[in-house]
N, C-alpha and C positions, 0 to 999 in steps of 0.2 A: 424546642427544636427550631421554631420559626420566630426569628427576631424581627423580621420586617417582611413587607410584601412589595413586589415589583410587578406592575401590570396584573395584579391579582394572584399570581403564583407565589407561594412562600419562598423567600430567599433562604438557602441552606447555609449552614455554618461551614467553616473551612474544613473541619474534620469529616463532616458528612460528604463533602465533595471529594475529599481524600479517599474515603472508603469506597465510594461509587466508582472511582477511577482506578483503584488499586489493582484490579484484575488485569489492566493493560500491562502491568509489570511483567506478568507471566506470559501473556500473549506475545509481547514483543521479545521476550527471552527466547521463545521458540522460533519466532519469525527471524530474529537476528542470527540464531544458529543456522537456520536454513540459508539465509542470504550469504553468510560468510563462508559456509563450508560445502554447500551442495555442488557448486562448480568443481571444487576440489575433489569431492567424492566421484563425480562424473568422470573427471580426467583420470583419477586413479583406477577406475573400472574400465578405462579404455576409450573414453570419448575423445574425439578430435576437437580442438578448440573451435573450429568452424561450425561444429554441430551443437555447441553448447546453447546458443539461443533457442534452437528448436526443442531441445530437451527441457528448457526452462518454460516453454509455452504452457505447461501444465498449470503453473502458478497463476498467470492472469486469466486463463480460460476458466479455472475453477471459481475465481472471484466473479467473473462475468455471469456465470450460471447460478452460483450459490447465493450471492448477496441479495439480488432482487427478490429471489424466492423467500429467503429467510426474512427479509424486511417485510414482504407482503404478509407472510404467515404471522410474524410477531406483532404486527399491527392488529391482528385479529385474534390474538391469543390472550386468554386470561385464565390462570390456574392458581392453585394454592401457593405456588412459588412466584407468581407474578406474570408479567407480560414479556419482558426481555430475558429475565434470569434463567428460565429453562434452556434457552439457546446458548447462553454463556456456558452452562454446565455441560450440556451434551457435546458442544464443540471442544471444550477443554479435555474431556475424557478421550475423545477420538484423536485429538492432536497429541496427547501424551503417548498414546499407543504408537502413533506414527514416529514420534521422536525416538522412542525406544528401539524401533525396528530399523530406522534409516541407516545408521552406521554399521549395521550387520547385513546389509544387502549383499547377496552373493554375486549379482550380475548387474550390468548396466540397466537392462530393461526392468529389473525389479526396483532399482533405485528411482528410475523415472516414474514408475507406477506409484511408489511410495510418496513421491513429491506431489502427485495429484491428491492422494489421501490426506497428507499433512497440510497442504495449503487449503484444501477445501474445508478441513476441520477448523483451521485457524480462522477462516472466513466466517464460519458458522458462529463463532464467538465474537469476532471483531465487529461485524455489521451492527448487531443490536447495541453494542457499546456506544457507537456513534449516535444512534437514535435515543439511547438512554439519557445522554446529556440534554438533548432537546426536550425529552419528556419531563425531566426532573427540575431543570433550572429555568428561572425567568430569563428573558432576553439579555438583561444587563449582566447576568452572571455567566452566560454561555462562553464568551471568550476565555474566562477563567477556567471553566470546566474543560474546554478543549486544550488549553495550555497545560492544565494538570495532567491530562492524558499524555500530552507530549513529554511532560516531565517523567512520567513513569515509563513511557516508551524509551526515552533516552537512558534512564537509570537501568532498566532491565537489559537493554542491548549492550551497555558498556561491559557488564560482566560477561554476558553471553558471547559477544564477539571476541573478547580477549581470552576466553576460558581455555582453549587449547594451549595458548601461549603461557598462561598462568600455570596450568597443570604441568607443562614441560619444566617450568622453573621449580616446581615442587617435586620433580623427580619422575614423573610419569613419562613413559617412553613415547617419543615422537617419531620413531622409526616405523616404516610400513609393516603391519602385521601380516599374518598369513593371507588375509583378504586384501591387503594393500592399504587398509584404513588404520592409521595410527591409534594407539590407545588414548592419546590426548583428545582426539575427536570423538571416540566412542563414549568416554566418560563424560565429556561435555554434553553430549546429547542425553545421557541418562539424567544428569543433573537438571537439564532443561525441562524434562518431563515432570520432575518433582516440583520445580518452581512454578511451572505453568498451571498445574492442577491446584497447587496450594493457594496461589494468589487469586485465582478465579473463585475458589471456594470462599475466600475471605470476603470478596464483594458480594457473593450470593448470600452469605450468612449475615452480613452487617448492614445491608440496605433493604429498603422497602420501596414499593412502587405505587404510584397513584392508579386507582382503578379507572377504567375507560370513561365512566361518566364524570369523574372528577377532572380528568384531563380535558374533556370536552368543555366543561364549565370555565376552565382557565384559558382556553384557546382564543387567541386574538388574531391569528393568521387567517387568510382567505379560506373559506370552507367549501366553495363551489366545486362540484365534480368536474373532472376534465371532460370537455366536449370534444370528441374526436371528429375531425374533418375527414370523413372517409374518402371522398374523391381526392383530396390532397394526399392522403396516405397512399392511395393507389398510384397516383402520379409519381410520387417520390419512390415508391417501391419499384415501379418499372424502370426509373432512372438508375437506381442503385443496382438492380439486377442486370440491366444492359451493360452498365459500366464494369461490373464484376466479371461477367461472361467475356466481354471484349478484352479486358486486361488478362484474363486467364488464357485466352487464345494467343495473345501477344507473348506471354511468358512461355507457353508451349512452343510456339513457332520459332522464337529466338533462342530457345533452350537456356533461359535464364535460371538463376538459382531457385531451387525447389522451395526455399523458404517463402518466396513471393506468392506461392499458392495459398498460404495461410491468409495473406492480405486479400487477394482477389476472391478467395472462397468466402471470407467473412463478409465482403461487400455483397456477394450474391445472396448469402443466407439472410442478411439484413433486408435486402430487397424483397425476398420471398416473404419474410415476416411482415413487412409493411403492406405488401399486396394482400396477404391474409387478413391483416387488421382492417384494410379498406373494404373487405367483402364479407367479413364474418358478422354474425349477430350474437356471438358468444359473449357472455359476461363473466367468464371464468378468469382464473388468475393470470393466464398468459395474455388474454385480451386486455385485462386491466393494466398489467405492467407495461405492455406495449403502448397502450393508449396514454398512460401517464408519461412515458418516454417521449412520445410524439408531441404531446401537448404540455411539455414541461414549462415551468415558470421562466420568464425571460432572464432572471438573475442566474438560474442554473445554466442556461444556454451560454451566457457570457463566461461564467466560471468554468465551463467545459474546456474552453481554450487555455485557460490558466492551468488546469489540471493536465491537459494533454501534453504541453511542453515540459511541465514539471516532472511528470512520471516517465516520460521518454528518457529524460536525463538520469533519473534514479535507476531505471532498469539497466541502462548502459553501465552504470557504476557497479551494480550488483553482479552482473554476469561477466564483466570484463576486467575488473580491478585486479583480481588474482592473476589472470593471464598477463595483464599489462605490467604489473609491478614485478612479478617473478622474471619476466623476460627482460625488461629495461633496467630495473634496479638491482636484480640479483643474477642476471645473465644466464638464466636457465628456463627452458620450456619442458623439461623432462620431469613429470610428476613423481618419478621414483628417485630423483637426485636429492642430496642433502640441501643444496642451494634452493631448489624449488620449494621444499617443505619449510625451510627457514623463511623464505619470502611469503609463503602462504600463511604461516603463523603471524608474520608481521602485518599482513593485510587484515587479519582478525583484530590485531591491535588498532590499526587505523579505523576499522569499522567501530570498534569500541570507543575510540576517541571521538568520532563524529557524533556518536550517540551520547557520549558524556557532555560534549559541548551543546548538544541539543537539549539536554536536561537543564543546563545552565541558561540556555537561550529561552527556555520555557518560563524561567523566572523573570527574564528581562522583557519578554514580549508583551505582557500586560502593560508595563510602563510605556513601551513603544506605542501601543494602541491608544493609550490615554493621551499621549503627546502628539502623535502624528495621524492617528486614525488607522483603520485596518488596511486599507489599500496601500498607502505609502510604506507602512511597516512591512507588508508582505513583499513589495517591490525591493526594498533594501535588503531583506533577508535572502531572497532568491538570487539577487545579483551578487551577494557575498558568496553564495554557493557556486555560482557560475565562475567566479574568479578562482575559487578553490579547485574546481575541476580543471580549468585551463592550466593551473600551476603544476599539475602532474607532468606536463611536457617540459617544464622549465627546471624543475628540481631534480637533481641527480642523486643526492644523498637521501636514502629512504627515511632516515630519522626526521628530516625536515618536512616530510609529507604530513607530519602531525600538524604543522601550521596550516596546511591546506584544509585539514579537517575542521578547523574553526569555522570557516565559511560554510562548508558542507553541513555542519551541525546546525547553524542558524537557519539554513534553508530547510533542512529536514524538519526542525521543530515548527517552522512556520507553515510548511506544506501540510503538516498533520493537524493544524489547528485553525489558522485564519480563514482558509476557504470554507470550512465547515461553519465557522461563526458567521461569515457573510451569507451563507446559504440558509441556515436554520431559521432566521427571522422571517423568511419568505415561504415557510412550509406550514401547512395545517397539521395540528397534532395527530389527527386520525390517520394521516398518511406520512408521518415522520419516518417510519421504518422503510416503507417502499421507496420513498424519494431518496433517502440516504443510500439504499441499495442501488437505485438507478444512477445516482451520482457516482457510484463506484464504476459504472461503465467507463467513465472518463479517467479513471485510474487504470482500468484494464486495457482499454483500446490502445493507448500509447505504448503499453508494454507489448501488446501483440504487434503493433507497428514496428517497434524496436526489434522484436524477434524476427520479423520478416525482412527488414531492410538493413540492419546494422552489419550483418555478415557481408552482404553485397557491397555496401558503401566502403567497408574496410578493404575488401579485395580489389574494388575498382579504383579507389582513389588513394589508399594508404598502404598498399603492398601487404595487406593482411595484418598490419601491426595493431594489436588490440589496444594499445595506449591511446590511439586516436579516437576510440569510442568515447573516452572521457572528454576529449576536446569537443566532439559533437554534443555531448551532454552539457558542457558548459555553455555553448552557444544557445542551446535549447532553453536553459534557465534564464538567460538574458531576455529571450523572447517572451517567456512566461511572465516576467516582471512587467513588461509593457502591456501585456493582455489584461492584467488585473486593473489597470487604470480605466478600463471600459465598464467596470462593475460599480454599481451604485453603492456608496457608503451608507451603512445603517444610520438612522437618526440618533440612536443611543448605543454607542459602542464602548462606553466606559466599563471598567471591570470592578465589580463589587466583591468584597470578601465576605 
């Protein structure tokens, strides 16, 4: 199994890396079905397009809560099934149940609740997969490992996103059923449940994990514990709490959009958490996660800005592409019309396309890293994505939007791999899970920000036209590319097979 050693940890073969990443095929299959179809389900069940961001807030909030907890627990888990694999399996079973139930939701509030369950379950599986690469691979192979995950993410999402469109071509009815949900969507979710569970089982059964003492022997990252500056935590807590309360009062006094309470409330809660951290003597999970967040490595602080602008753009795409394309390119905002459902299916094809291009990009990215380094490769990729987002405003024939998806696919593959490769070399093995979970804050926070302000920005500056959410997303990706230049390039970023 071990052909060579890099920094002491055995280098894995191509097929060993394939097996350990294969579960991401199913995780992304479920995630892509959710992204491409949940807005459609919400609109079919009576949601107004202006309320969609708030209904979607379940997805980022569940990640904010679940991933650090799962990371913390998995760092401290060792069972007969290993360290991370028990979480892969439990999350997959719960996510499969969510996929089977979602297209049968009888009412909007049930669908919104199921999104919480589905996304939380996917997060239970997804977070340990990120730490799994850091556990198993030496630093030189980590870009390859994360690129392999991006490949499976793209491959799984290609089929998942296009599945309603494919099923319609195979003769399955795309007309609204009794509940308003077409059979194409229902059967796609059923298939997704089977693929998700099967692929995760493959990884669970075909891989093994290093026990904690072996990982500790291989570890070359800093091992010192985070020393919390409690007076500084208290000062920052007061600042965040005061800002959150003040902005809440402004929103209430000026009768601004209710979505902004999500943002101001989050600021207040974060302030209270930091105040508690500054005064508590607890060494429990909450205190340790907050302490690691407050004292995170400098590389993570800089990467946080890269993630913030990247995921703001992605969330804008996921929640507004269906509404934007059906309105602008198909001329309908009525979810019960034939034109709307034709456009919604085409959005599924577009989402399949960007994931397909992401799978191809995942093959190219290791070459880019060898030639240009991680930072410049990531800048190029996210700028390609920004150009793709902006082109939605310029392209009028929906078929040509497939060209836009080339850039989006490269950005997606890069966002899912290169920031994690930049980060993992700066993390100690015994905290790989919790830090990967904390890093997810900077995936979640921009999504909460988008849910809070996108509706307001569209109504205030763009006459409520959802297509302009993609324009804002494109601009955000250009800023993300500039931010990555502030992150230090690892000394060894080549990719070994």
